N, C-alpha and C positions, 0 to 999 in steps of 0.2 A: 477642545480635544480631551477625550476621556482616556488617560493612559491605562486605566484598568480594564478597558474593553478587551475581551479575549483575543481579538485579532491584533490590536495594537500592542498588547502585552507580549505577543509572540514574535512580532516583527523585529528584524535587525536592520538598522540603517547602515548603508555602506560608508566607508571612511571618506570616499570621494563624493562628488555630486551624483545623486541618484538619477539613473536613466530609466526609460520605459522597461527594458529587459530586467533591470534590478527589481522594479516594482512587481512585475509578473513573477519572477523567480521567488521572491519572498512570500507573496500571497499564496502561491502554489505550495511552497514548503510548509507554511503554517497550517494550511488546510489538510494537506496529505499527512502531516505528522500527527493529526488527531488532537491538536491543541485547541481546536475550535469545534464546539458541538454542532453537528449538522442542523441547519435551520437558523443558524445565527445570522443576524443582519450585518451586512458589510457597510460600515460608515465611510462612504466615498470621500467626503470632505476631510474627515479626520485622517484617513490614510494618506491623502494628498498632503495634508499639513505635516504628517509624520515624516514623509520623504522630502518635504519642501519642494514639491512640484505642483503643477496645476492639476485640475481634475482630469485633463485629457489623457495622460498616460495611465491613470488609474482606471478610467473607463475602458481604455484599449486593453489593459490587462484583464479586466473582468470579462470583456467580450471573448478573449482567448480562452479564459477559464470556463465560460459558458460552453464554448465549442468542445472543450475537453470533458464536459459533464460535471465539473467540480463546483460550479456556481449556477444559480438559477436567477433569472430576471422576473421579478414578481409583477403581476398585472397591475397592482396598485402603485407600482413604481418601486425602485430600489432593488437591491441585490441581496441574496442570502446564500449561505453555504448549502449545497444540495443535500436534501434529506431523502434518502432512498427508502422505499418500502421494503418489507421483508421479501416480497416477490422479486423486486428489482435486484436486491442483494444476492438472492439465490441464482438469478439469471447470470449475474456477473461471475459467480463461482463456476457456473457451467462454461462460460466463455474462457475463463482462466484455465480450467481443466483441459479444454480442447486445445488451447494454444500450447500448454505445457506438453501434452501428449504428442503434438506435432513436432516438437523440438527434441524430444527425449532420445530417439534413436541416433540422430545426428550428433547430439551432445556427447553421448557415450562413445560413439565411433571416433570423434575428434579429440577426446579428452587426453590430456598429458599430465605429467607429474605436478605441474603448477596448479592445474585445475583440481587435482586431488587435495593438495594442500589447502587451497581456498575452501573447498567443501568441508574438510575436516575442521578448519578454524571456525567456519560459520556454524557448524554443528556444536562445537565446544562452547561457543557464545550462547547458543540456545540452552545448552545444559546448565550454564551458570545462571541463566534467568529462571530455569525450573528450580534449581537449588535455592535461589533467593525468594522463590514464590512471587516473582515479579512478572505478572501477566502483560503489563504494558511493554516491558523490555522484550518479552517473548514475541509480542506483536511486531515490534520494530525489527527484530532480527530474523524472524521467520522468512520474511521476504528475501533477505540476504542469502539465506540458505537455499531457497528455491532458485534464486538467480545464479548461485554458485554451481548448481547442478546443470544449468542450462546454458551458461555463458559460452560454452565451447561449441554450440550448435552451428555457428557460422551463418545464421539467418538474422541479420540485423533488423529487417523490417518486422519479422515475427516478434522479436524481442521488444521492439518499440510498441507493437500492439499489446503485448503482455504488460508492459510498463503502464500503458494507459488504463488497462483493466485493473491492475493492482492499485493505481492511484485512486480509482473510483471507490474501491472497497475500504481503503485505509482510514478515511475520516470517521467511519463507524467504529473503528477499533474493535472488531469482532472478537478477537482473542480475549479481550478483557471481560467479555460477557460470559465466558465459559466457566464451568466448574473445574476445580483443580484436577480432579480425576480425568476429565476430558482432555485437559491440556497435557497431562502425563501420557495419555494414550496417543495423542497426536505426536508427542515427542518420541515415543517408542517407534512410531511409524517413520518418523524422520530418520531414526537410526537404521532401520531396515532399508530405507531408500538410499542412504549413504553407503551402506554395505553393498547394495546392488550396483551402485555407480562405480565404486572402487573395484568391483569384480568385473566391470565392463559387461554386465548382464542387462542389456537394453530391454529385453522382454520382461524380465523380473521387475525392473525399475518402472516400466510402463504400467504393469499390473498393480504394483504397490502405490504408484502415484494416483491411479484411478480410485483405488480403495481409500486412500487418504483423502482425496477430494470429496468422495461420497460421505465419509464420516464428518469432515469439516462442514460440509453443506448442511447435513442433518443437525449437527450441534448448533450451528448458527441460526438455522431456521427455528429451532426450539427456543433459543435464547431471545429471539427478536419477535416472537409472536405476542400478541396482546395478552397481558396477564402473566407473562413469563417472569 
């Protein structure tokens, strides 16, 4: 077993005996967190040895992750972390934008003081990442900000679909590919979105969200094109 392999290096072994759900949860966490470069080979035997389980729960976990789009089964055998093309990544941003748009009005309508606090705190965390020049931290916390704006929508199935779409884009760590000026512009848009949410202006928030999604898609497309 190679403990320096990026997947093994990121895994956390539970204190108790590892179960199938533990294996699945940890593999998903490591992939979604961006600790593993897309296209990385998944060493089934080594993962099994790490968790002190047979290959069966590892393979079952990988089958689930294939269904979620996070892992690919190669024709030559074996498994790799899914590597999205620029076109596939752009498509996922369209999906994310559509789902967020569908949840916006209900989220604003249902929001209460606790939701306002959560949104403010999430935005403050983003501001700290900008101040530190930490694009990786901004990547991690941007999702939390968007979730804070939408969590009050009262549509758990939609939020689940949005979670799946977010998970698919996270391994690429797209925010880390952008120029500092682009990140600053996106952060300014987040501030405007927060203001609209706090003002309970659903139409304004929907407009700003669509604009933000368009800018993000354009920036990421530019950063992921060959030669970028």
